[in-house]
C-alpha positions in Angstrom: -8.0 8.6 7.8 -6.9 7.9 4.2 -4.9 10.4 2.2 -4.2 10.5 -1.5 -0.4 10.0 -1.0 1.6 6.7 -0.8 5.3 6.3 -0.5 7.4 3.2 0.2 11.2 2.9 0.7 12.8 -0.4 -0.4 15.8 -2.2 0.9 18.2 -0.4 -1.5 16.7 3.0 -0.2 14.9 3.6 -3.5 11.6 5.3 -2.9 8.4 4.9 -5.0 5.6 7.4 -4.8 2.0 7.1 -5.8 -1.5 8.6 -5.4 -4.6 6.8 -4.3 -6.9 6.2 -7.3 -9.6 4.3 -5.3 -9.8 2.0 -2.3 -11.7 0.8 0.7 -11.1 -0.6 4.2 -13.5 -3.1 5.9 -13.4 -3.7 9.7 -15.0 -6.6 11.4 -16.0 -5.1 14.8 -16.3 -8.6 16.4 -12.9 -10.0 15.5 -11.0 -6.8 14.9 -9.8 -8.1 11.6 -9.5 -5.6 8.7 -9.3 -6.0 4.9 -8.2 -3.2 2.6 -7.8 -2.9 -1.1 -6.3 0.1 -2.9 -5.5 1.0 -6.5 -2.5 3.4 -6.8 -1.2 5.5 -9.7 2.6 5.6 -9.6 3.9 9.2 -9.8 7.7 8.6 -9.6 10.2 8.2 -6.9 14.0 8.3 -6.3 16.9 6.2 -7.6 15.6 3.3 -9.7 12.0 4.7 -9.5 13.0 8.2 -10.7 10.6 9.1 -13.6 8.6 5.9 -13.0 4.9 5.6 -13.9 2.3 2.9 -13.7 -0.5 1.3 -11.7 -0.3 -0.8 -8.5 -3.0 -2.9 -6.7 -2.5 -3.4 -3.0 -4.4 -5.9 -0.8 -3.8 -6.0 3.0 -5.3 -8.1 5.8 -4.7 -7.3 9.4 -5.4 -9.6 12.4 -5.2 -8.6 16.1 -2.3 -10.2 18.1 -3.0 -8.7 21.5 -1.6 -5.7 23.4 -2.0 -3.3 20.5 -0.1 -5.5 18.2 -1.2 -6.9 14.9 -0.2 -9.3 12.1 -0.4 -8.0 8.6 -0.3 -9.9 5.3 -0.6 -8.5 1.9 0.3 -8.3 -1.8 1.3 -5.6 -4.2 0.8 -6.3 -7.9 1.2 -4.1 -10.9 3.3 -2.7 -13.7 5.9 0.1 -13.2 7.4 1.7 -16.3 10.4 3.9 -16.8 
């Protein structure tokens, strides 16, 4: 289930928060592979992201690796302003 909220904590413990503007997930029932694309609106965060705004584009691909495990690859692109 998708919600409108997104948060990520980085290595320096700064958190960035965003809301989902639009997105989709595609599942290949035969292979179990998934592909997802999301557009996010940055709403702020903590530390270096306090007061931040902007837009992010997220692309993620997931591939089954057996025993309820998966391999994920992805990119995050965008502009974050202070």
